[in-house]
C-alpha positions as CSV (number, residue, x, y, z in Angstrom):
1,M,7.0,-6.6,25.5
2,W,4.2,-9.2,25.6
3,W,2.8,-8.4,22.2
4,Q,6.1,-9.3,20.6
5,N,5.8,-12.8,21.9
6,A,5.2,-15.6,19.5
7,V,1.5,-16.2,18.7
8,N,1.7,-19.7,19.9
9,K,1.8,-18.4,23.5
10,L,-2.0,-18.2,23.2
11,K,-4.1,-21.3,24.0
12,G,-4.9,-23.8,21.2
13,I,-2.2,-22.5,18.9
14,G,0.3,-25.4,18.1
15,P,2.7,-25.6,15.4
16,K,0.2,-26.3,12.7
17,K,-2.1,-23.5,13.5
18,A,1.0,-21.2,14.0
19,A,2.1,-22.1,10.5
20,L,-1.2,-21.3,9.1
21,L,-1.2,-17.9,10.9
22,K,2.2,-17.2,9.6
23,S,0.8,-17.6,6.1
24,L,-1.4,-14.5,6.9
25,Q,1.7,-12.6,8.3
26,I,0.7,-13.3,11.9
27,D,3.7,-14.2,13.8
28,T,3.2,-12.4,17.2
29,I,0.4,-11.7,19.5
30,G,0.7,-8.1,18.3
31,D,0.3,-9.2,14.7
32,L,-2.9,-10.9,15.6
33,L,-4.1,-7.8,17.3
34,S,-3.5,-5.8,14.2
35,Y,-5.1,-8.4,11.9
36,Y,-8.4,-6.5,11.5
37,P,-11.6,-7.8,10.3
38,R,-12.8,-7.2,6.8
39,P,-14.0,-3.5,6.7
40,D,-17.4,-4.3,5.1
41,A,-18.0,-7.8,6.4
42,Y,-19.1,-7.4,10.1
43,I,-22.2,-9.4,10.8
44,D,-25.1,-7.5,12.6
45,L,-26.4,-10.1,14.9
46,T,-29.0,-7.6,16.3
47,H,-31.1,-8.3,13.3
48,I,-31.5,-12.1,13.1
49,R,-34.8,-13.1,11.4
50,T,-36.8,-16.2,11.7
51,L,-37.1,-18.2,8.5
52,D,-40.6,-17.1,8.1
53,K,-39.6,-13.5,8.2
54,L,-37.1,-13.7,5.2
55,Q,-37.9,-11.3,2.6
56,A,-37.3,-12.3,-1.2
57,E,-35.0,-10.1,-3.2
58,A,-34.4,-7.8,-0.1
59,G,-30.6,-7.9,0.1
60,P,-28.5,-9.8,2.5
61,Q,-30.3,-11.1,5.6
62,L,-29.3,-13.0,8.7
63,C,-31.0,-16.2,9.9
64,Q,-30.2,-19.2,11.8
65,G,-31.4,-22.9,11.6
66,T,-30.6,-26.5,12.0
67,V,-29.5,-28.7,9.0
68,F,-32.5,-30.9,8.3
69,G,-31.3,-32.6,5.0
70,L,-28.4,-32.5,2.6
71,R,-28.2,-33.3,-1.2
72,K,-25.9,-32.8,-4.1
73,G,-27.0,-31.8,-7.5
74,R,-26.1,-30.4,-10.9
75,S,-27.6,-27.4,-12.6
76,R,-26.6,-26.1,-16.1
77,R,-23.4,-28.2,-15.8
78,I,-22.7,-26.6,-12.4
79,D,-22.3,-28.8,-9.4
80,Y,-24.0,-27.6,-6.1
81,L,-24.7,-28.8,-2.6
82,A,-28.2,-28.0,-1.1
83,A,-28.7,-27.9,2.7
84,T,-32.3,-27.6,4.0
85,I,-32.3,-25.8,7.5
86,K,-35.3,-25.4,9.8
87,D,-36.2,-23.5,12.9
88,A,-39.5,-23.1,14.9
89,T,-41.1,-21.2,12.0
90,G,-40.3,-23.2,8.9
91,Y,-37.8,-24.2,6.4
92,A,-35.3,-22.8,4.0
93,C,-32.8,-24.1,1.5
94,L,-29.2,-23.1,1.1
95,Y,-27.4,-23.6,-2.1
96,F,-23.6,-23.8,-2.2
97,F,-21.6,-23.4,-5.5
98,G,-17.9,-23.3,-6.4
99,A,-15.5,-23.3,-3.6
100,A,-18.3,-22.6,-1.1
101,R,-19.5,-26.1,-2.0
102,F,-16.2,-27.7,-0.9
103,Q,-16.2,-25.7,2.3
104,A,-19.9,-26.9,3.2
105,A,-19.1,-30.5,2.3
106,K,-18.5,-31.3,5.9
107,L,-22.0,-30.3,7.1
108,Q,-24.0,-32.9,8.8
109,R,-27.7,-33.4,9.7
110,G,-28.2,-31.6,13.1
111,D,-25.5,-29.0,12.7
112,R,-26.6,-25.5,13.7
113,L,-25.8,-22.6,11.3
114,L,-25.7,-18.9,11.4
115,V,-26.2,-17.7,7.7
116,L,-25.9,-14.3,5.9
117,G,-27.2,-14.3,2.4
118,R,-29.8,-13.2,-0.1
119,A,-33.2,-14.9,-0.4
120,K,-35.7,-15.6,-3.1
121,R,-38.9,-17.4,-3.3
122,G,-39.1,-21.1,-4.2
123,S,-41.9,-23.4,-4.9
124,N,-42.5,-24.4,-1.2
125,M,-39.7,-22.5,0.8
126,M,-37.2,-19.7,0.6
127,L,-34.0,-20.3,-1.4
128,I,-30.8,-18.7,0.1
129,A,-27.5,-17.9,-1.6
130,P,-25.2,-17.8,1.5
131,E,-22.6,-15.0,1.4
132,Q,-21.2,-15.8,4.9
133,W,-22.0,-18.6,7.2
134,Q,-20.6,-20.4,10.4
135,L,-21.3,-23.4,12.6
136,L,-22.7,-22.7,16.0
137,G,-21.6,-25.0,18.8
138,E,-24.2,-27.4,20.4
139,D,-25.1,-25.0,23.2
140,E,-23.8,-21.8,21.5
141,A,-26.3,-19.0,20.7
142,A,-26.0,-16.2,18.3
143,V,-25.7,-13.5,21.0
144,P,-27.0,-10.2,19.7
145,G,-24.1,-8.0,18.7
146,I,-21.7,-7.3,15.9
147,E,-19.5,-10.1,14.9
148,P,-16.3,-9.7,13.1
149,V,-15.4,-11.6,9.9
150,Y,-11.7,-12.0,9.0
151,P,-9.8,-13.1,5.9
152,L,-8.9,-16.7,6.4
153,T,-6.8,-19.4,4.9
154,A,-7.6,-23.1,4.6
155,G,-7.4,-24.7,8.0
156,L,-8.5,-21.7,10.1
157,S,-12.0,-20.9,11.2
158,Q,-13.7,-17.7,12.2
159,R,-14.5,-19.2,15.6
160,E,-10.8,-19.9,16.3
161,L,-9.6,-16.6,15.3
162,R,-12.2,-14.9,17.4
163,R,-11.3,-17.0,20.4
164,W,-7.6,-16.2,20.2
165,L,-8.4,-12.5,19.7
166,K,-10.4,-12.3,22.8
167,E,-7.5,-13.7,24.8
168,A,-5.1,-11.2,23.1
169,L,-7.6,-8.4,23.8
170,A,-7.7,-9.4,27.6
171,L,-3.8,-9.0,27.6
172,A,-4.1,-5.6,25.8
173,C,-6.7,-4.3,28.2
174,E,-4.4,-5.2,31.2
175,N,-1.2,-3.6,29.8
176,L,-0.9,-1.8,26.6
177,P,1.2,1.3,26.3
178,E,-0.4,4.4,24.7
179,T,1.3,5.7,21.5
180,L,-0.4,9.1,21.4
181,P,-0.1,11.8,24.0
182,K,-3.1,12.0,26.4
183,E,-3.6,15.7,25.5
184,L,-3.8,14.8,21.8
185,L,-6.5,12.1,22.5
186,Q,-8.6,14.7,24.4
187,E,-8.0,17.4,21.7
188,L,-9.1,15.2,18.8
189,S,-11.6,13.1,20.8
190,L,-9.9,9.8,19.9
191,L,-10.4,6.5,21.7
192,A,-7.8,5.1,24.0
193,R,-5.6,2.6,22.2
194,A,-7.0,-0.6,24.1
195,E,-10.6,0.6,23.7
196,A,-10.1,1.2,19.9
197,L,-8.7,-2.4,19.5
198,R,-11.5,-3.9,21.4
199,N,-14.1,-2.0,19.3
200,I,-12.5,-2.9,16.1
201,H,-12.6,-6.6,16.6
202,F,-15.8,-6.8,18.8
203,P,-17.6,-3.4,18.4
204,Q,-20.3,-2.7,21.0
205,N,-22.1,-0.6,18.1
206,F,-21.3,0.7,14.8
207,S,-20.6,4.3,16.0
208,L,-17.8,2.8,18.2
209,L,-16.6,0.8,15.3
210,A,-16.2,4.1,13.3
211,A,-14.5,5.7,16.2
212,A,-12.1,2.7,16.6
213,K,-11.1,2.8,12.8
214,K,-10.6,6.5,13.0
215,R,-8.3,6.2,16.1
216,L,-6.2,3.4,14.6
217,A,-5.9,5.0,11.2
218,F,-4.7,8.2,12.9
219,E,-2.1,6.1,14.8
220,E,-0.8,4.7,11.5
221,A,-0.5,8.3,10.2
222,F,1.1,9.6,13.5
223,L,3.7,6.9,13.5
224,L,4.5,7.5,9.9
225,Q,4.7,11.3,10.3
226,W,6.9,10.9,13.4
227,G,9.2,8.5,11.6
228,L,9.5,11.2,8.8
229,A,10.3,13.9,11.3
230,K,13.0,11.9,13.0
231,H,14.4,11.0,9.5
232,R,14.5,14.7,8.7
233,A,16.1,15.7,12.1
234,K,18.8,13.1,11.6
235,A,19.5,14.1,8.1
236,S,20.0,17.6,9.2
237,E,22.6,16.7,11.8
238,G,26.1,18.2,10.8
239,Q,27.4,21.2,9.1
240,P,25.5,22.4,6.0
241,V,26.7,24.7,3.2
242,A,25.1,28.2,2.9
243,H,25.4,29.3,-0.8
244,R,25.7,33.0,-0.5
245,A,28.4,34.0,-3.0
246,A,27.9,36.8,-5.3
247,P,25.9,35.7,-8.4
248,R,28.0,34.8,-11.4
249,F,26.7,31.9,-13.3
250,V,22.9,32.1,-12.4
251,P,22.4,35.6,-14.2
252,C,24.2,34.3,-17.3
253,L,22.2,31.2,-17.4
254,L,19.0,33.1,-17.2
255,K,20.0,35.2,-20.1
256,S,20.9,32.3,-22.2
257,F,17.6,30.5,-21.9
258,P,15.5,30.8,-25.1
259,F,12.5,31.5,-23.0
260,Q,11.3,33.5,-20.0
261,L,10.6,31.6,-16.7
262,T,6.9,30.8,-16.2
263,P,5.4,32.1,-12.9
264,G,5.6,28.6,-11.6
265,Q,9.2,28.3,-12.5
266,R,9.9,31.7,-10.8
267,K,8.1,30.8,-7.6
268,A,9.9,27.4,-7.3
269,W,13.3,29.1,-8.1
270,E,12.7,31.6,-5.3
271,E,12.0,28.9,-2.8
272,I,15.2,26.9,-3.9
273,V,17.3,30.0,-3.6
274,A,16.0,30.6,-0.1
275,D,16.8,27.1,0.9
276,M,20.4,27.1,-0.6
277,E,21.2,30.3,1.3
278,A,19.8,29.0,4.6
279,E,21.8,27.7,7.4
280,R,20.1,24.2,7.1
281,P,20.4,21.9,4.2
282,M,17.8,22.1,1.5
283,R,15.4,19.0,1.4
284,R,13.0,20.0,-1.3
285,I,10.9,18.1,-3.9
286,L,10.0,19.9,-7.1
287,Q,6.7,18.6,-8.6
288,G,6.1,19.8,-12.1
289,D,3.6,18.5,-14.7
290,V,5.1,17.2,-17.9
291,G,6.8,19.8,-19.8
292,S,6.6,22.5,-17.1
293,G,10.3,23.1,-17.2
294,K,11.9,21.4,-14.2
295,T,15.2,20.7,-15.9
296,A,15.8,24.6,-16.2
297,V,15.2,25.1,-12.6
298,S,17.3,22.2,-11.7
299,A,20.2,23.9,-13.9
300,L,19.8,27.1,-12.0
301,A,20.3,25.2,-8.6
302,L,23.5,23.5,-10.0
303,A,24.7,26.9,-11.3
304,K,24.3,28.4,-7.8
305,A,26.3,25.5,-6.2
306,V,28.9,26.0,-8.8
307,E,29.3,29.7,-8.5
308,N,29.9,29.0,-4.8
309,G,32.8,26.9,-5.4
310,Y,31.2,23.6,-5.1
311,Q,30.1,20.6,-7.2
312,G,26.7,19.3,-8.1
313,C,25.3,15.9,-9.4
314,L,22.2,14.8,-11.1
315,M,21.0,11.1,-10.8
316,A,18.5,9.9,-13.3
317,P,16.8,6.5,-13.4
318,T,17.6,5.5,-16.9
319,E,20.4,5.9,-19.2
320,I,18.2,7.5,-21.9
321,L,17.1,10.1,-19.5
322,A,20.6,10.6,-18.1
323,R,22.0,11.2,-21.6
324,Q,19.4,13.7,-22.3
325,H,19.9,15.7,-19.0
326,Y,23.6,15.7,-19.8
327,A,23.1,17.1,-23.4
328,T,20.7,19.8,-22.0
329,L,23.0,20.8,-19.1
330,Q,26.2,20.7,-21.3
331,S,24.4,23.1,-23.8
332,Y,23.7,25.4,-20.8
333,F,27.2,25.3,-19.1
334,E,29.8,24.8,-21.8
335,P,29.5,28.5,-22.9
336,L,30.0,29.4,-19.4
337,G,33.2,27.4,-19.1
338,V,31.6,25.0,-16.6
339,E,32.7,21.4,-17.0
340,T,30.0,18.7,-17.1
341,G,30.5,14.9,-17.2
342,L,28.3,11.8,-17.8
343,L,28.8,8.7,-15.8
344,L,27.1,5.5,-17.0
345,G,27.7,1.8,-16.2
346,G,29.1,0.9,-19.7
347,L,31.9,3.4,-19.9
348,R,35.4,2.2,-20.9
349,P,37.7,1.7,-18.0
350,K,40.3,4.4,-19.3
351,E,37.3,6.8,-20.1
352,R,35.8,6.2,-16.5
353,Q,39.1,6.7,-14.8
354,E,39.9,10.0,-16.4
355,L,36.3,11.3,-15.6
356,L,36.6,10.2,-12.0
357,S,40.1,11.8,-11.7
358,R,38.7,15.1,-12.9
359,L,35.8,14.7,-10.5
360,K,38.0,14.0,-7.4
361,A,40.3,17.0,-8.5
362,G,37.4,19.3,-8.6
363,S,37.9,20.3,-12.3
364,L,34.6,18.6,-13.2
365,S,31.8,20.7,-11.6
366,I,28.6,18.9,-12.5
367,L,28.2,15.1,-13.0
368,V,25.2,13.5,-14.5
369,G,24.7,9.7,-14.3
370,T,22.5,6.7,-13.4
371,H,23.0,4.4,-10.5
372,A,26.6,4.4,-11.5
373,L,27.0,7.6,-9.3
374,L,26.6,5.4,-6.2
375,E,29.7,3.2,-6.9
376,D,32.4,3.5,-4.1
377,D,35.1,4.9,-6.4
378,V,33.0,7.9,-7.3
379,R,34.4,10.7,-5.1
380,F,33.8,14.4,-5.3
381,K,36.0,17.1,-4.0
382,R,33.3,19.5,-2.8
383,L,29.8,18.1,-3.4
384,S,27.0,20.5,-2.2
385,L,24.0,19.8,-4.2
386,V,22.4,16.4,-5.1
387,V,19.5,16.4,-7.6
388,C,17.6,13.1,-8.0
389,D,15.2,13.0,-11.0
390,E,12.1,10.8,-10.5
391,Q,12.9,10.0,-7.0
392,H,10.2,7.4,-6.6
393,R,12.4,5.1,-8.8
394,F,15.1,5.2,-6.1
395,G,15.3,3.8,-2.7
396,V,15.8,6.0,0.4
397,E,19.1,3.9,1.1
398,Q,20.5,4.8,-2.4
399,R,19.7,8.5,-1.9
400,A,21.4,8.3,1.5
401,K,24.5,6.7,-0.1
402,L,24.8,9.6,-2.7
403,L,24.5,12.2,0.1
404,A,27.2,10.4,2.0
405,K,29.7,11.4,-0.7
406,A,29.7,14.9,0.5
407,D,32.0,16.3,3.3
408,H,29.2,18.7,4.5
409,L,25.4,18.3,4.5
410,P,24.6,18.7,0.9
411,D,21.4,20.4,-0.4
412,V,19.0,18.0,-1.9
413,L,16.5,18.7,-4.8
414,I,14.2,16.0,-6.0
415,T,12.3,16.4,-9.3
416,T,9.5,14.5,-10.5
417,A,7.1,14.8,-13.5
418,T,4.7,12.4,-11.9
419,P,2.3,14.6,-10.2
420,I,1.7,13.3,-6.7
421,P,-1.6,13.8,-4.9
422,R,-1.2,15.9,-1.6
423,T,-2.1,13.0,0.6
424,L,0.6,10.7,-0.9
425,A,3.1,13.6,-1.0
426,L,2.6,14.1,2.7
427,T,3.2,10.5,3.2
428,L,6.1,9.8,0.7
429,Y,7.8,13.2,1.3
430,G,6.7,14.2,4.8
431,D,10.4,15.0,5.4
432,L,10.7,17.4,2.4
433,D,9.4,20.7,1.6
434,I,7.3,20.7,-1.6
435,S,7.4,23.1,-4.6
436,L,4.7,22.8,-7.2
437,M,5.1,24.0,-10.7
438,R,2.0,24.4,-12.8
439,G,1.6,25.7,-16.2
440,L,3.5,25.1,-19.5
441,P,6.2,27.4,-21.2
442,P,4.8,30.1,-23.7
443,G,4.1,28.8,-27.2
444,R,3.1,25.3,-26.3
445,K,-0.4,24.0,-27.2
446,G,-2.4,21.5,-25.3
447,V,-2.5,17.9,-26.4
448,T,-5.8,16.7,-28.0
449,T,-6.7,13.2,-26.6
450,L,-8.8,10.8,-28.5
451,C,-10.1,7.4,-27.7
452,Y,-10.8,4.6,-30.2
453,P,-12.0,1.1,-30.1
454,V,-9.8,-1.5,-31.8
455,S,-12.1,-1.5,-34.9
456,K,-10.8,2.0,-35.6
457,R,-7.2,1.0,-35.4
458,P,-6.6,1.1,-39.3
459,D,-7.9,4.7,-39.3
460,V,-5.6,5.7,-36.5
461,Y,-2.6,4.4,-38.4
462,A,-3.7,6.0,-41.5
463,G,-3.7,9.3,-39.5
464,L,-0.1,8.3,-38.3
465,V,1.0,8.1,-41.9
466,R,-0.5,11.6,-42.8
467,Q,1.3,13.2,-39.8
468,L,4.7,11.6,-40.9
469,R,4.1,12.7,-44.5
470,Q,3.8,16.2,-43.2
471,G,7.3,16.0,-41.6
472,R,6.2,15.2,-38.0
473,Q,7.3,12.3,-35.9
474,A,5.3,9.9,-33.6
475,Y,5.4,7.4,-31.0
476,V,3.6,4.1,-30.7
477,V,3.6,2.6,-27.2
478,C,2.7,-1.0,-26.3
479,P,2.4,-2.7,-22.9
480,L,4.6,-5.8,-23.8
481,I,7.8,-6.3,-25.7
482,E,6.9,-9.8,-27.0
483,E,3.7,-11.5,-28.1
484,G,1.8,-12.8,-25.0
485,E,-1.5,-14.3,-24.3
486,N,-4.9,-12.7,-24.7
487,E,-5.3,-9.8,-27.1
488,V,-2.6,-7.5,-25.6
489,R,-0.5,-6.0,-28.3
490,S,3.3,-6.2,-28.2
491,A,5.8,-3.7,-29.5
492,Q,7.4,-6.3,-31.8
493,E,4.1,-7.3,-33.3
494,V,3.1,-3.6,-33.9
495,Y,6.5,-2.7,-35.2
496,R,6.3,-5.6,-37.7
497,E,2.7,-4.7,-38.7
498,L,3.5,-1.0,-39.2
499,K,6.5,-1.7,-41.5
500,E,4.6,-4.3,-43.6
501,N,1.1,-2.7,-44.0
502,Y,1.4,1.0,-43.3
503,L,4.8,2.9,-43.4
504,G,6.2,2.1,-46.7
505,D,9.6,4.1,-47.1
506,L,9.1,5.8,-43.9
507,P,11.9,5.0,-41.4
508,S,10.9,3.4,-38.1
509,A,12.7,1.8,-35.1
510,L,11.8,-0.4,-32.2
511,L,12.8,0.5,-28.7
512,H,12.5,-1.5,-25.5
513,G,14.4,-2.3,-22.1
514,R,15.9,-5.4,-23.4
515,L,18.1,-3.9,-26.2
516,P,21.8,-3.5,-25.4
517,A,22.6,0.0,-24.2
518,A,24.5,1.0,-27.3
519,E,21.6,0.0,-29.5
520,K,19.0,2.0,-27.3
521,E,21.3,5.0,-27.6
522,A,21.5,4.8,-31.3
523,V,17.9,4.4,-31.8
524,M,17.0,7.5,-29.6
525,A,19.8,9.4,-31.2
526,A,18.3,8.7,-34.6
527,F,14.9,9.6,-33.3
528,V,16.1,12.9,-31.8
529,K,17.9,13.8,-35.1
530,G,14.7,13.0,-37.1
531,D,16.2,10.2,-39.1
532,V,13.6,7.9,-37.5
533,K,10.1,9.0,-38.0
534,V,8.1,6.7,-35.8
535,L,9.4,5.1,-32.6
536,V,7.5,1.9,-31.5
537,S,8.3,1.4,-27.9
538,T,7.3,0.1,-24.4
539,T,7.1,2.5,-21.5
540,V,10.9,3.1,-21.5
541,I,10.1,6.4,-23.0
542,E,7.6,7.3,-20.2
543,V,9.7,10.2,-18.6
544,G,12.0,12.8,-19.8
545,V,12.3,12.1,-23.5
546,N,12.1,15.5,-25.4
547,V,11.6,15.7,-29.1
548,P,9.6,18.7,-30.0
549,N,8.9,17.5,-33.5
550,A,6.9,14.5,-32.3
551,T,3.2,15.5,-32.6
552,L,1.5,12.1,-32.2
553,M,1.3,9.5,-29.4
554,I,-0.5,6.3,-30.2
555,I,-1.0,4.0,-27.0
556,E,-2.1,0.4,-27.7
557,N,-4.2,-1.4,-25.1
558,A,-4.5,1.9,-23.2
559,E,-6.6,0.2,-20.5
560,H,-3.5,-1.6,-19.2
561,F,-2.0,1.6,-17.9
562,G,-2.9,3.8,-15.0
563,L,-3.9,7.4,-15.2
564,A,-0.5,8.8,-14.0
565,Q,1.4,6.6,-16.6
566,L,-0.9,7.6,-19.5
567,H,-0.5,11.1,-18.6
568,Q,3.3,10.8,-18.6
569,L,3.2,9.0,-21.9
570,R,1.0,11.7,-23.4
571,G,3.5,14.3,-22.1
572,R,6.1,13.1,-24.7
573,V,4.2,15.2,-27.3
574,G,3.1,18.6,-27.3
575,R,6.6,19.8,-26.6
576,G,6.8,22.0,-29.7
577,S,4.7,24.7,-31.2
578,E,2.6,22.5,-33.4
579,Q,-0.8,21.0,-32.4
580,S,-0.3,17.5,-31.1
581,F,-2.5,14.4,-30.5
582,C,-2.7,11.4,-28.2
583,A,-4.7,8.4,-29.5
584,L,-5.8,5.8,-27.0
585,I,-6.7,2.4,-28.4
586,T,-8.7,-0.1,-26.3
587,G,-10.5,-3.2,-26.7
588,S,-11.7,-3.2,-23.2
589,E,-15.4,-3.1,-22.2
590,D,-14.7,-2.9,-18.5
591,A,-16.6,0.1,-17.0
592,A,-13.8,1.2,-14.7
593,A,-11.1,1.0,-17.3
594,L,-13.2,3.1,-19.8
595,Q,-14.0,5.7,-17.0
596,R,-10.2,5.9,-16.5
597,L,-9.7,6.7,-20.1
598,G,-12.6,9.1,-20.1
599,V,-11.0,11.1,-17.2
600,L,-7.7,11.3,-19.2
601,K,-9.5,12.5,-22.4
602,S,-11.3,15.3,-20.3
603,T,-8.5,16.9,-18.5
604,A,-4.8,17.7,-19.0
605,D,-4.1,18.7,-15.4
606,G,-1.7,16.1,-14.1
607,F,-2.3,16.8,-10.5
608,A,-6.0,16.3,-10.9
609,L,-5.4,13.1,-12.8
610,A,-3.1,11.9,-10.0
611,E,-5.8,12.3,-7.5
612,Q,-8.2,10.4,-9.7
613,D,-5.6,7.7,-10.2
614,L,-5.1,7.3,-6.5
615,K,-8.7,7.0,-5.7
616,M,-9.4,4.5,-8.6
617,R,-6.3,2.3,-8.2
618,G,-4.9,3.0,-4.6
619,A,-1.5,3.8,-3.4
620,G,-0.2,0.3,-3.9
621,Q,-0.4,0.5,-7.8
622,F,0.0,4.4,-8.1
623,F,3.6,3.9,-9.3
624,G,3.0,0.8,-11.3
625,Q,4.9,-1.7,-9.1
626,K,4.6,-0.4,-5.7
627,Q,7.8,1.7,-6.3
628,H,7.0,4.1,-3.5
629,G,8.2,1.6,-1.0
630,L,5.5,1.8,1.5
631,P,4.3,-1.4,3.4
632,D,0.5,-2.1,3.2
633,L,-1.3,0.2,5.5
634,R,-3.9,-1.4,7.7
635,L,-6.5,1.2,7.8
636,L,-5.1,4.6,6.6
637,N,-6.4,5.3,3.1
638,L,-4.1,7.6,1.2
639,A,-6.9,8.4,-1.3
640,S,-9.5,9.6,1.2
641,D,-7.7,10.3,4.6
642,G,-5.8,13.5,3.5
643,E,-7.3,15.5,6.5
644,L,-6.3,12.8,8.9
645,I,-2.7,12.7,7.4
646,A,-2.4,16.4,7.7
647,S,-3.7,16.4,11.2
648,A,-1.1,13.7,12.2
649,R,1.6,15.9,10.7
650,E,0.6,18.9,12.7
651,A,0.3,16.8,15.8
652,V,3.8,15.5,15.4
653,K,5.1,19.0,15.2
654,K,3.2,20.0,18.3
655,Y,4.3,17.0,20.4
656,E,7.7,16.2,18.7
657,S,9.8,17.4,21.6
658,S,8.0,15.2,24.1
659,L,8.6,12.2,21.8
660,K,12.3,12.7,21.1
661,E,13.5,9.9,23.4
662,T,10.8,7.5,22.7
663,D,10.9,4.8,19.9
664,L,7.2,4.8,19.0
665,F,7.9,2.0,16.3
666,A,8.9,-0.3,19.2
667,L,5.3,0.2,20.6
668,A,3.7,-0.7,17.3
669,L,1.8,-3.9,17.4
670,D,2.2,-5.1,13.8
671,S,5.7,-6.4,13.6
672,H,6.0,-6.4,9.8
673,W,4.6,-2.8,9.5
674,A,6.8,-1.5,12.2
675,S,10.0,-3.1,10.9
676,S,9.2,-1.9,7.4
677,F,8.7,1.8,8.3
678,A,11.6,1.7,10.6
679,S,13.9,0.5,7.8
680,I,12.6,3.3,5.6
681,F,13.6,5.9,8.2
682,K,16.7,4.4,9.6
683,T,19.0,6.5,7.2
């Protein structure tokens, strides 16, 4: 396909220019076509002003002129370059500072410029601070229209990129296959693919520019949802297990719970039962806010698998969480005579071998573990249920490797305490059914959230000591393990300060990811038991840790965390019957950061917070370090394009049968985007 040809097939692109384009991830002609202009940086050439019509303090304005004079200067210890331009109506002076000064250093007298900038009145002419500017050729005129502006790297010019794009667009207009069904284009009033490309790069008007963006964003959503549909269809190939045996362990487990299921838990369990009894494998994600009782529902699913004569496993992202799940499940199943096991990376060889032998023989019904479950020597006799906790911390291929350990298609239940906005869930988990659990178990009180400046830190720690003297426990969470630059507090620094200045005889401990596994286990065991009263930690305790006696969470440098993560940390307290508190300490004066903390203070609804977090920080940072695995989307906005994503999902369902034999990813222009998505769905 012509768009998969190397970009140097276009005129004027030699090895040097090709290398520069590669630095922008432009390897092929298709990559160039999908390298879209900056969304808010199109130049409207329909409103070019003569220099005498420039208005002071009136926002960005467009003008053109010939360089009449150049001079260097220095003001308030800042170097600048001043270029005087003229046209038939008068003169104006352009001032270039910083990086712009170096870019403008090659200007010469007689050069013709097109300039977008803000003007203010000088003593004898307008003074302009250029936001964008470009050289015009000797005979080149600024033709009225809308000019694209692209992100560049040193050595490339806007003029070059526009010239190459016009050549590539000519190829697209001649021969570019459509990715969307014609009926769908008509149904949704979407532009044809070639027309959309032409109008996103060189729009005829702003209305067509908006239509082009919508069409191309929909194409991204459609390709993504199509890939998810293919992935789900492939995952469903084979013989599933229908769990329809007479109830045995589930009723006993329900009676043993020291609580009644909440309405949210009951609804989720009903959905899981229907899935597990169906003739197709369950593919379900269970989203529940912190403390909503997901582990109990997972235990019921495991009990249903076991009473049907099969095995189940639960994979957790950390050893701390795996141990906690194991302790909970063991307390549920041991009275029922159901064997559970825990598999971690540091087990002694003899202990590990004995555990794996029981698993292979089938006497071990439930296995809890970390990534150690994925090892080749871990073999089940009759695996039928895979539970993945905090799925966004595992890759798709890891999940597939675990599923491959079953002889039949196993049921899959994914649980997450990270509330995921609907738009992101449709994207991340479009191949799964979704259960939402809202509400807390009876007897739990909401957590009161307070925000303090650093000047109030001594008062916060005095309050910490009061809580500890009353027999309670507390967490103190820091962004860093060791002392770093700036004023970011480290766990080691805070731990030392608390011991020396506040805690006296009150026992404390330090916990972070670099500690040996045995030491981490010992620290957590002491905290759970109550021997340690205050735990100073990094975000290693973000998910799953359950200590009902902990009633205070202090978060240092709270501005360094996203809303979703802060909510997860806050969820470590408020798990008992006593009133709990979350104290956020911040030294930031950044408006966006303070707004984020204000949102956390005003609401305890994790799903509402997740929506806000996605809008404020974008999908790329929603999980901290892009753990969701998605490549960068060119135009689709997961925070605001929920309707577009839902529409694409419905369209794929409607037209899926006509697309079965087509590899739409092969028709995608952006090679990096296509290969990334294709790899996500290949398993």
